[in-house]
C-alpha atoms as an extended CHARMM CRD file, in Angstrom:
* protein
*
       150  EXT
         1         1  MET       CA            118.5050000000      108.7800000000      146.4500000000  PROA      1               0.0000000000
         2         2  THR       CA            117.5930000000      108.0330000000      142.8670000000  PROA      2               0.0000000000
         3         3  THR       CA            116.3600000000      104.6650000000      141.7700000000  PROA      3               0.0000000000
         4         4  TRP       CA            117.3600000000      103.0380000000      138.5350000000  PROA      4               0.0000000000
         5         5  GLN       CA            114.6800000000      102.6710000000      135.8510000000  PROA      5               0.0000000000
         6         6  SER       CA            114.9210000000      100.6640000000      132.6950000000  PROA      6               0.0000000000
         7         7  SER       CA            114.3240000000      102.3580000000      129.3700000000  PROA      7               0.0000000000
         8         8  GLU       CA            111.0510000000      100.4310000000      129.0900000000  PROA      8               0.0000000000
         9         9  GLU       CA            109.8390000000      101.8510000000      132.4150000000  PROA      9               0.0000000000
        10        10  ILE       CA            110.8090000000      105.3440000000      131.3100000000  PROA      10              0.0000000000
        11        11  GLU       CA            108.8760000000      104.8970000000      128.0580000000  PROA      11              0.0000000000
        12        12  LYS       CA            105.8490000000      103.5620000000      129.9410000000  PROA      12              0.0000000000
        13        13  ALA       CA            105.9310000000      106.6040000000      132.1990000000  PROA      13              0.0000000000
        14        14  LYS       CA            105.5320000000      108.8880000000      129.1530000000  PROA      14              0.0000000000
        15        15  ARG       CA            102.3110000000      107.2080000000      128.0410000000  PROA      15              0.0000000000
        16        16  PRO       CA             99.0030000000      108.1030000000      129.6680000000  PROA      16              0.0000000000
        17        17  PRO       CA             97.7040000000      105.2300000000      131.8080000000  PROA      17              0.0000000000
        18        18  ARG       CA             94.7550000000      103.2690000000      130.4610000000  PROA      18              0.0000000000
        19        19  SER       CA             92.4220000000      101.1610000000      132.5790000000  PROA      19              0.0000000000
        20        20  VAL       CA             92.7340000000       97.5470000000      131.4610000000  PROA      20              0.0000000000
        21        21  GLN       CA             89.5470000000       96.5480000000      133.2660000000  PROA      21              0.0000000000
        22        22  GLN       CA             87.5000000000       99.3500000000      131.7280000000  PROA      22              0.0000000000
        23        23  ALA       CA             88.8880000000       98.7110000000      128.2320000000  PROA      23              0.0000000000
        24        24  MET       CA             88.1920000000       94.9750000000      128.4880000000  PROA      24              0.0000000000
        25        25  MET       CA             84.6490000000       95.5500000000      129.7720000000  PROA      25              0.0000000000
        26        26  ARG       CA             83.9850000000       97.9700000000      126.9240000000  PROA      26              0.0000000000
        27        27  GLY       CA             85.4040000000       95.4370000000      124.4800000000  PROA      27              0.0000000000
        28        28  PHE       CA             83.3030000000       92.6520000000      126.0240000000  PROA      28              0.0000000000
        29        29  ALA       CA             80.2650000000       94.8550000000      125.3900000000  PROA      29              0.0000000000
        30        30  CYS       CA             81.4790000000       95.1190000000      121.7450000000  PROA      30              0.0000000000
        31        31  ARG       CA             82.1910000000       98.8290000000      122.1930000000  PROA      31              0.0000000000
        32        32  CYS       CA             85.2940000000      100.8910000000      121.4580000000  PROA      32              0.0000000000
        33        33  PRO       CA             87.8600000000      100.4340000000      124.2540000000  PROA      33              0.0000000000
        34        34  ALA       CA             88.8070000000      104.1210000000      124.0550000000  PROA      34              0.0000000000
        35        35  CYS       CA             85.4200000000      105.8700000000      124.2350000000  PROA      35              0.0000000000
        36        36  GLY       CA             82.9110000000      103.1250000000      125.0090000000  PROA      36              0.0000000000
        37        37  SER       CA             80.3450000000      104.4080000000      122.5260000000  PROA      37              0.0000000000
        38        38  GLY       CA             81.5710000000      103.3820000000      119.0680000000  PROA      38              0.0000000000
        39        39  ARG       CA             81.2630000000       99.7990000000      117.9120000000  PROA      39              0.0000000000
        40        40  VAL       CA             84.2390000000       97.4570000000      117.6600000000  PROA      40              0.0000000000
        41        41  PHE       CA             82.8680000000       95.0400000000      115.0660000000  PROA      41              0.0000000000
        42        42  ASN       CA             81.7750000000       95.6240000000      111.5040000000  PROA      42              0.0000000000
        43        43  GLY       CA             80.4840000000       92.0660000000      111.0810000000  PROA      43              0.0000000000
        44        44  TYR       CA             80.4040000000       89.0560000000      113.3490000000  PROA      44              0.0000000000
        45        45  LEU       CA             84.1640000000       89.0600000000      114.0620000000  PROA      45              0.0000000000
        46        46  LYS       CA             85.5730000000       91.7200000000      111.6980000000  PROA      46              0.0000000000
        47        47  VAL       CA             87.0820000000       94.5440000000      113.7690000000  PROA      47              0.0000000000
        48        48  VAL       CA             86.4840000000       98.0410000000      112.3870000000  PROA      48              0.0000000000
        49        49  ASP       CA             89.5460000000       99.9380000000      111.2060000000  PROA      49              0.0000000000
        50        50  ARG       CA             88.5620000000      103.1230000000      113.0560000000  PROA      50              0.0000000000
        51        51  CYS       CA             85.9820000000      103.9050000000      115.7540000000  PROA      51              0.0000000000
        52        52  ASP       CA             83.0940000000      105.8470000000      114.2240000000  PROA      52              0.0000000000
        53        53  ALA       CA             82.5760000000      107.8280000000      117.4610000000  PROA      53              0.0000000000
        54        54  CYS       CA             86.0750000000      108.8810000000      118.5820000000  PROA      54              0.0000000000
        55        55  GLY       CA             88.2490000000      108.0040000000      115.5850000000  PROA      55              0.0000000000
        56        56  GLU       CA             90.5540000000      105.6290000000      117.5040000000  PROA      56              0.0000000000
        57        57  ASP       CA             92.5260000000      103.4680000000      115.0850000000  PROA      57              0.0000000000
        58        58  LEU       CA             91.7160000000       99.8270000000      115.8540000000  PROA      58              0.0000000000
        59        59  SER       CA             93.3040000000       98.3510000000      112.7440000000  PROA      59              0.0000000000
        60        60  HSD       CA             96.4370000000       97.4350000000      114.7270000000  PROA      60              0.0000000000
        61        61  GLN       CA             94.7210000000       94.7050000000      116.7280000000  PROA      61              0.0000000000
        62        62  ARG       CA             96.1540000000       91.2200000000      116.4130000000  PROA      62              0.0000000000
        63        63  ALA       CA             93.7250000000       89.0810000000      118.4020000000  PROA      63              0.0000000000
        64        64  ASP       CA             94.4990000000       86.0280000000      116.2240000000  PROA      64              0.0000000000
        65        65  ASP       CA             94.0740000000       82.7550000000      118.1650000000  PROA      65              0.0000000000
        66        66  ALA       CA             93.5270000000       84.1160000000      121.6770000000  PROA      66              0.0000000000
        67        67  PRO       CA             89.7200000000       84.6230000000      121.5050000000  PROA      67              0.0000000000
        68        68  PRO       CA             88.9400000000       81.0880000000      120.2520000000  PROA      68              0.0000000000
        69        69  TYR       CA             91.2710000000       79.6260000000      122.8750000000  PROA      69              0.0000000000
        70        70  PHE       CA             89.6520000000       81.6090000000      125.7140000000  PROA      70              0.0000000000
        71        71  THR       CA             86.2050000000       80.7420000000      124.3520000000  PROA      71              0.0000000000
        72        72  ILE       CA             87.0020000000       77.0190000000      124.3160000000  PROA      72              0.0000000000
        73        73  VAL       CA             88.2380000000       77.2230000000      127.9100000000  PROA      73              0.0000000000
        74        74  ALA       CA             85.1660000000       79.1780000000      129.0690000000  PROA      74              0.0000000000
        75        75  VAL       CA             82.6500000000       76.9520000000      127.2760000000  PROA      75              0.0000000000
        76        76  GLY       CA             84.4150000000       73.8310000000      128.5300000000  PROA      76              0.0000000000
        77        77  HSD       CA             84.2560000000       75.0720000000      132.1150000000  PROA      77              0.0000000000
        78        78  ILE       CA             80.5250000000       75.6920000000      131.7400000000  PROA      78              0.0000000000
        79        79  ILE       CA             79.4720000000       72.6310000000      129.7160000000  PROA      79              0.0000000000
        80        80  VAL       CA             81.5280000000       69.8520000000      131.3460000000  PROA      80              0.0000000000
        81        81  PRO       CA             80.1520000000       70.3370000000      134.8940000000  PROA      81              0.0000000000
        82        82  LEU       CA             76.6270000000       70.5620000000      133.4820000000  PROA      82              0.0000000000
        83        83  ILE       CA             77.1310000000       67.3240000000      131.5530000000  PROA      83              0.0000000000
        84        84  LEU       CA             78.4210000000       65.5880000000      134.6760000000  PROA      84              0.0000000000
        85        85  ILE       CA             75.5440000000       66.8440000000      136.8300000000  PROA      85              0.0000000000
        86        86  VAL       CA             72.8680000000       65.8730000000      134.2940000000  PROA      86              0.0000000000
        87        87  GLU       CA             74.4520000000       62.4920000000      133.5660000000  PROA      87              0.0000000000
        88        88  THR       CA             74.7530000000       61.5010000000      137.2280000000  PROA      88              0.0000000000
        89        89  THR       CA             71.2380000000       62.7250000000      138.0080000000  PROA      89              0.0000000000
        90        90  PHE       CA             69.1650000000       61.6060000000      135.0090000000  PROA      90              0.0000000000
        91        91  HSD       CA             71.1820000000       58.9200000000      133.1340000000  PROA      91              0.0000000000
        92        92  LEU       CA             70.1040000000       60.0760000000      129.6700000000  PROA      92              0.0000000000
        93        93  SER       CA             70.6070000000       58.0280000000      126.5240000000  PROA      93              0.0000000000
        94        94  ASN       CA             73.5170000000       58.7740000000      124.2120000000  PROA      94              0.0000000000
        95        95  PHE       CA             71.1520000000       60.2560000000      121.6330000000  PROA      95              0.0000000000
        96        96  ALA       CA             69.5780000000       62.5600000000      124.2370000000  PROA      96              0.0000000000
        97        97  ASN       CA             73.0240000000       63.6840000000      125.3880000000  PROA      97              0.0000000000
        98        98  LEU       CA             74.0550000000       64.4780000000      121.8080000000  PROA      98              0.0000000000
        99        99  ALA       CA             70.7710000000       66.2770000000      121.1550000000  PROA      99              0.0000000000
       100       100  ILE       CA             71.2430000000       68.4770000000      124.2260000000  PROA      100             0.0000000000
       101       101  TRP       CA             74.9670000000       69.1310000000      124.5440000000  PROA      101             0.0000000000
       102       102  LEU       CA             76.1110000000       69.5700000000      120.9340000000  PROA      102             0.0000000000
       103       103  PRO       CA             73.6920000000       72.4160000000      120.1180000000  PROA      103             0.0000000000
       104       104  LEU       CA             74.2010000000       73.9900000000      123.5420000000  PROA      104             0.0000000000
       105       105  THR       CA             77.9840000000       73.9060000000      123.1040000000  PROA      105             0.0000000000
       106       106  LEU       CA             77.7620000000       75.3770000000      119.6090000000  PROA      106             0.0000000000
       107       107  ILE       CA             75.3680000000       78.1540000000      120.6500000000  PROA      107             0.0000000000
       108       108  LEU       CA             77.4020000000       79.0540000000      123.7390000000  PROA      108             0.0000000000
       109       109  THR       CA             80.5990000000       79.1550000000      121.6660000000  PROA      109             0.0000000000
       110       110  LEU       CA             79.0740000000       81.4440000000      119.0470000000  PROA      110             0.0000000000
       111       111  VAL       CA             77.5690000000       83.7180000000      121.7090000000  PROA      111             0.0000000000
       112       112  LEU       CA             80.8150000000       84.0990000000      123.6970000000  PROA      112             0.0000000000
       113       113  LEU       CA             83.3500000000       84.3400000000      120.8540000000  PROA      113             0.0000000000
       114       114  ARG       CA             82.4820000000       87.8990000000      119.8090000000  PROA      114             0.0000000000
       115       115  PRO       CA             82.5490000000       89.5010000000      123.2970000000  PROA      115             0.0000000000
       116       116  ILE       CA             85.7410000000       87.6430000000      124.1790000000  PROA      116             0.0000000000
       117       117  LYS       CA             87.4140000000       88.9300000000      121.0060000000  PROA      117             0.0000000000
       118       118  GLY       CA             86.2490000000       92.4410000000      121.9200000000  PROA      118             0.0000000000
       119       119  ALA       CA             87.7860000000       92.0530000000      125.3820000000  PROA      119             0.0000000000
       120       120  VAL       CA             91.0970000000       90.8940000000      123.8640000000  PROA      120             0.0000000000
       121       121  VAL       CA             91.1410000000       93.9340000000      121.5610000000  PROA      121             0.0000000000
       122       122  GLY       CA             90.3870000000       96.1330000000      124.5890000000  PROA      122             0.0000000000
       123       123  MET       CA             93.2600000000       94.5730000000      126.5300000000  PROA      123             0.0000000000
       124       124  GLN       CA             95.6500000000       95.1240000000      123.6270000000  PROA      124             0.0000000000
       125       125  TRP       CA             94.5680000000       98.7670000000      123.3970000000  PROA      125             0.0000000000
       126       126  ALA       CA             94.8910000000       99.3880000000      127.1540000000  PROA      126             0.0000000000
       127       127  LEU       CA             98.3490000000       97.8060000000      127.3800000000  PROA      127             0.0000000000
       128       128  TYR       CA             99.6590000000       99.5640000000      124.2470000000  PROA      128             0.0000000000
       129       129  MET       CA            100.2830000000       96.2090000000      122.6040000000  PROA      129             0.0000000000
       130       130  HSD       CA            101.1420000000       95.8140000000      118.9260000000  PROA      130             0.0000000000
       131       131  GLY       CA            100.4740000000       99.0210000000      116.9680000000  PROA      131             0.0000000000
       132       132  PHE       CA             98.4660000000      100.6940000000      119.7320000000  PROA      132             0.0000000000
       133       133  ASP       CA            101.6640000000      102.2130000000      121.1530000000  PROA      133             0.0000000000
       134       134  PRO       CA            101.9110000000      105.7170000000      119.6540000000  PROA      134             0.0000000000
       135       135  ASP       CA            105.7040000000      105.7200000000      120.0140000000  PROA      135             0.0000000000
       136       136  GLY       CA            106.2680000000      102.1280000000      118.9300000000  PROA      136             0.0000000000
       137       137  ALA       CA            106.7970000000      100.6310000000      115.5420000000  PROA      137             0.0000000000
       138       138  ILE       CA            103.6910000000       99.7950000000      113.5730000000  PROA      138             0.0000000000
       139       139  ASP       CA            103.0710000000       96.0540000000      113.4340000000  PROA      139             0.0000000000
       140       140  GLU       CA            102.6630000000       94.8930000000      109.9040000000  PROA      140             0.0000000000
       141       141  ALA       CA            100.3020000000       92.0450000000      109.1870000000  PROA      141             0.0000000000
       142       142  PRO       CA            102.4210000000       88.9200000000      108.8920000000  PROA      142             0.0000000000
       143       143  ALA       CA            103.2310000000       88.1050000000      105.2970000000  PROA      143             0.0000000000
       144       144  ALA       CA            102.2700000000       84.7180000000      103.9620000000  PROA      144             0.0000000000
       145       145  TRP       CA            104.9660000000       82.2500000000      104.9160000000  PROA      145             0.0000000000
       146       146  LYS       CA            106.4810000000       80.3740000000      102.0220000000  PROA      146             0.0000000000
       147       147  PRO       CA            109.0010000000       77.6510000000      102.7280000000  PROA      147             0.0000000000
       148       148  ASP       CA            112.2770000000       77.8700000000      100.8360000000  PROA      148             0.0000000000
       149       149  SER       CA            112.3450000000       74.1670000000      100.1970000000  PROA      149             0.0000000000
       150       150  LEU       CA            110.4400000000       71.1450000000      101.3650000000  PROA      150             0.0000000000
């Protein structure tokens, strides 16, 4: 008995499987999701166009707003319980709270943003999203939107 498969499932079957977990862990380590040895970033958040170790084209990535969103969620889940624990235990002044939590929040955000963006790029690569699909259409960078009339 044959089972029915959608055209999308047939196309997926033609592509070699990629480990999402491995690609995301490599990306979190700021390494190429394909080989794990090349670097993903050229600057703080600028993704390289091509891996210098394996030549994988990473210019297709469209991480956009996902990494900041995930970073805000992660930092919030770390900072808010700490604030509540410290506040109920020590009853610090408002100035002391600002002096502790604002810098800690900023530092934690800046430390986590880069690895989280790397993990998002790794996930996109592993799932053949955007231009990472060799058989799919190349995603063009969105053109600047200009309203017809206001």
